[in-house]
N, C-alpha and C positions, 0 to 999 in steps of 0.2 A: 747544337751538340756536335762535336767534332766526330770524325770517323773513328778515331782512336778511342774516344770515350764510349761510343756506341759498341765497339768491339769488346772493350773491357767489360762493359755492363753485361753483354751477352755471355761472355766467358764466365762471369761471376754467377749469372743465373744458371748456367749449365752445371757449374761445379756445386751449386747449392741443391741441385736436384737430388733427392734422397736415393733414388734407385734408377739406374740406367740399364735396360735390358741389353745383353750382348748376344741373345739368341736369334739367329736367323734360321728360318726353317730349311731343313735339308732339301726339300723339294725346290725351294727358290735357288739355292746354291747349285744344285744339280742341273736345274734348267739354265741357269746362267753359264755353267760350264759347257752345256750342250750347244747353246746359242752363241757362245763366244763374244759377249760384249766386253768392252774394256772394264777395268775395275771401277773407274769413275762412272761409266754408264750404268753398271750394275748397281752401284751405290745410289745413284739418282733414281733409278727405277724402283729400288726397295723403298726409298723415302716416299715417292709418289704413291706406291701401292699402300703403304702404311697410312698415309693421309687419306686416301680414297676409302679405306676401310674404317675410318673414324678414329684411328689411334693418335695419341699425343706423341708427335715425333721427337719432342724434347726428352722423352723418356726411353727412346730407342737409340742404340748406338749403331749407326750404319755409315760410319766414315769409310772412305776407301781402304784405309789400313785394316779396319775391322772386317770388311767384306773380303779382302784378300786373305786374311788370316783364317776366317771361318771357312772359306772355300777350300783352302789348303787342308785344314783339319778334316772337313767332311770328305774330301778326296782320299785322304789317308785312311779314314775309317772304312770307306766303301771298298778300297783296295784290299784292306786286311780282311774284311768280311768275305769278299770274293775269293781270296786265297784260301780262307778257312773252309768255305762251302764248295769250292770248285771240284775238289777231288773226293767228295762223298758219293758213295754208291756208283762208282765208275765201272764201265764195262771193261773188257779186256783191251789193252792198249798196245800199239806198236810204237817203238822208239825210233825216231829218225834223226840222222845227223848228216851234215855235209859241210865241207869247207870250201871256201873260195879265196883266191888271192885278190885283194883289193888294195887300192891306194890308201895309205894311212891318212886319216883325217886329223890325227893328233900331232903330226909333225909339220903342220903348216904347209909351206911351199916346197918342202923337200919331197922329192918323188921316191918314197919308200913304200914297199909292199908289205901287207900284213895278211896272215891267214885268219880269216873270220870263220867261225864255226856256228852254224845254226843248229840248235837242238830243240826238237819238238816231239810231241806224242799225238797220235791220232787213234780214234776208235769209232765205234758206231755212233754217228751224230755228235761227235766230239773231236775237237782238235785244240791244241794249246801249244804256243811257242814258249819254251822254258827260258832260253837265253840265246844271245848272239855274242859270245865272248871272243876275244882275240887269243889265238893259240900261239905260244912261243915257237913251237916246232910241230910240224905235222908228222909226228911219229906215233906209233900205236899207244905208247904209254901216256903221252901228253893228251892225245885225242880222247882216250878213255877217261882220264881225269876230268877233262872239260865236260864230257857227256854226263858222267856220274855226278859231277857237281851240279849240273842243271837239274837232274832228276832228284837229287837229295834236297834241293831247295824246296821242292813242293811235296816230295815224299810218296809218289804212287808206285814204288818199286814192285810191290806185290801184284799189281795189276798189269805189269808189262809182260807180254807173252812172246813178243817178236822184235826183231831188229831190222831196220832198213838203212842201207848205206851204199855208197858207191864201191866198186871193186878195185880198190887200190891196195897196194902192199901194206900200207900203214893200217888199213882196216881188216884185211883178210889174212894177215900173217898167222900161221899155225901156232906159233909160240908167243910172239910179241905183238900181234895185231890187236887193235882196239876192241874188236868184237870178242876175241878170246878173253881179254882182260875184263871186259864188262861182264861176261858170263861168270868168270871167276868171282868177281865182286858180288854179283847177285846170288851166287851159290847154286845156280841151276842152268840147264841148257835152255836156250831160247831159239825160237824159229828164225 
């Protein structure tokens, strides 16, 4: 029997299989994400695990493409679950932001600088980085928009009781500073 005939027969047998399971346990995919094997190594590992547990491997779909797809789906589900539960029963939080001038990674070899703004919250036994966006201009209005955009993505506005920032004119300006603008958007004074 030639190699081509054997391969054709194997494909025919697989396609005649009435049911092929596409479920790979979340614990297996999260373990493989944590241990960082390649997709091919994870696929081989899943096949050997299934065999050692006495499963019929012809009824289980563990191709590298399936493993990659299932890992991505499970990662997305876990991220969504974390986002939904992260801000339940939060303590009082302090909103922090700071900007740094860094070389642009988007412009390749051109030496251009960008203002990168880190936005995060901290509380008792809690800290979370909201975002690290690029600010077009480091002026009060733009900085306030970037900070509020990070907060609104996760929604803990009511828990924020204080602000932490560096003392630059763009942050501390009495009328146009980002601190004043953030307090106006929140509708209350913050520490």
